[in-house]
N, C-alpha and C positions, 0 to 999 in steps of 0.2 A: 174682661169687662169692656164697656163701650169705648173707653179711652184707648185700651190696647187694640181693640178691633179697628178703630180709626187710624191708629199709628201703623198697624200692619198694612192697612190699605193706602197709606200715605196721604190720608185726608187731614191736612193740618187745620182746615176750617172746623171740621167735626171735633178734632182734639181740643181746639180753643173753646168751642161751645160747651163741651163736657167740663172743661176746667172752670168756666164761668158758672155753670150750673152747680157744680160742687161748692164753689165759693158762696153762692147764694144760700144753699142749703145749710152750710156751716154757720153763716151769719145768723140765719133764723134760729138754728138750734142754740147758738150762744145767747141770743137775745132772750129766748125762752128760759134758759138756765139761769141767767141773771135775774129775771123776774121771779123765778121760783125761789132763789136764795133770799131775795129781799122779802118775800112773803113768808118764808119759812126759815128764819134765821136762828131759831132755837132748836132745830132738829139736826142730829148727826148726818142725816141724809144730805144736807147742803154741803158741808165741807167734803163729804165723800164724793159727791158729784163734781165738785170743783177739782178735786185731786184727780179723778178719773179723766177729766177733760182739760187739764191744766195746759196742754199744748195749744189750746185755742186762745189763751189769754196772754196779753203782754204784761209787762211789769206793773204799769199804772192800774190796769184792770184788776190784777190780783191784789194789789194793795187796797184798792177800793172794796173788793169783795171781803177781804179780811176785816175791814172796818165795818162792814154790814153785819157780819156774824156776831152773835151774842157772846159776851165775854165768857160765858159758861162753856163755850166750845174749845177754849184755849188748851184744855188738858187732853183733848182727843188727838190720836195719832194722825188723823186726817188734817187737822188744823196745823199740827207741827210740820207735816209734809208740805203744806202750802207755804209756811214760813221759810222752809228750807229752799223751796223753789224761788221765792222772792229774793232770798239771800244770794242765790246763784245769779239770778238775772240782774241784781244790783251790781254784782262784781264784773259783769260784762256789758254794762250800759254804756252808751255813747259818752265819751269823756274819760272813761276808765282806761288804765293801762291793761293791755291784753294779758291774761294769765298765761304763763309759760307752760309748755308741755314738750315732751320728747316722745316721738314714735319712730318706728323703723320705716325706711323708704322701701322702694320696690326691690332693692338689692339686699335688704336686711341691715343696712347701716342706720344707726340712730340719728335723727334730725331733730334739733330743738327749734321751737318757734323763735326764740331769742337770737338764734344764729342768723336769722334772715332780716335783721334790722338794717335800715338804711334805704329802704325802698317803700313805696306805697304798696302794701301787700294785701291781697284778697285771700282770706282763709276760707276755702270752699269745701263745705261738707256735702258729700254726695255718696252714691253707691252704684255699682254696676246694675243691680236689680231694680233700681228706682227709675221708672219711666220718665217722670217729670225732670229728674236730674239729667238724664241722657238727652232729653229735648232741650235743656238749657245749656248743655255743654258747648254747642257750636257758638253761642254768644260769648261764653268765657274765652274760648279759643280765639274768636275774633278780637275781643278786647285785649288779650295778651299779645297778639300779633301786632296790633296797632299801637300799643303803649309800652311794650317791653323795652324799647330803646329810649323811653322818656322817664324811666324810673319806676315802672310798674312790674310787679311779679305776682305769682299765684302759688299758693300752697294747697294742694288737694288733700283732704282728709276723708278717707274712704270708710264707710260703714259696712263694708263687705265682710264675709266670713270665709269665702272661697277665694284663695289666692289666685288661682288660674283665671277665674271669671273676672276678678278685679283687674288683673294685668291685661287681659284680652280687651276689656272695655277701655282701658287707658290707651292701648294701641289703636283700637278701632275708632275712637273718638279723637285721636291725635292730641292727647293731653300731654304736652311735652315739658311741662313744668314739674317741679318736685311733687311727688305723691307719697303720702305716708298712710299707714294703717296698722292697727294691732289685731285686725281680723276678728274683732269681738262683736261685730254687728252693732246693735243698739247699745251694747255695753262699752263702746268705744270711749276710752278714757278722756280724750280731748272733747268728745261730744258731751260727756257728763259735766266736764269742767265749764263748758259754755252753755249748758242747759239746752242742748239741741235735742228735741224730740219730734222734729218734723224736717224732712229734707225734700228738695234742696234748701240749703241755708248757707249764709255766709256772713262774715264780718270784714270790714275794710279798715286797715290799720295805717296810720301815718308812719313816717320814717323812724319815729321813736317808739312805735308800736302802741300808740294810743288809739282806742277805737273811735273812728270818725263816722261810721255808717254801718248798717246791717240790712240784710234782706234785699240787696240790690240785684235785680234781674233785668235782662233785656236792655231796653233803652235807658232805664234808670242807672245801670252800671256805667254806660258810656257817658251819660250826662255828668255823673259825679267825677269820672276820670278827666273829662274835659275841663271841669271846674277846677280840679286840682293840678292838672298837668298841661292844660292847653289843648289845642287841636291835635288829633291823632296823627301818627305818621302814616304815610302811604295813602292808598285810595280810600274813598269814602266807605264807611262800614255798612254792611247790610245786616239788619237785625232779624233773627229767627223768631217770628211771632207765632 
């Protein structure tokens, strides 16, 4: 695709343009879908379309869409699927304590999220095969280097299925923090627990593992860490845009 072509050519400007174009197309599609549901709230097509495109909607949007649908839709499997999605997103909303999980690290040793309490922790969902994830990794590396001595840590949760490719990406991208995966791809147990169906994705936890932010990328991550931990250690960071 055009994003990969731009990446292979090292054209970061073209990569950014492609990202922005994709975002605009997704926004337009979402707006059209919402309009369709409002105009056709008594047909099963509406909850079906919401379910198929649930990755596009945040918690409040899904709650609003459920309110738009006719009560007669409540017995449909699609409506129930939306309700389950809402339940998951409510459990990982800002202010909630992060659900615990245990996955094996790169050596095969089990690591539980709860064992990492005591630091500001970024739970970073990614995969070796995910281009945007790999493009974001330098920013996470930069943040970890600048804030690791001030009480910040990262837990990488990989959606890979190929162990060798996962570990090669960890090495190539210099991801020196703890990495875990069950090698189930999109069936990743932690991913399902957190409702992750689009990567890169992340949640930021406080020292008691309460969720304080999500979806922090690039400059947003540095701004949040500076707010929580003060100015970073070492030289001024450079953001990969």
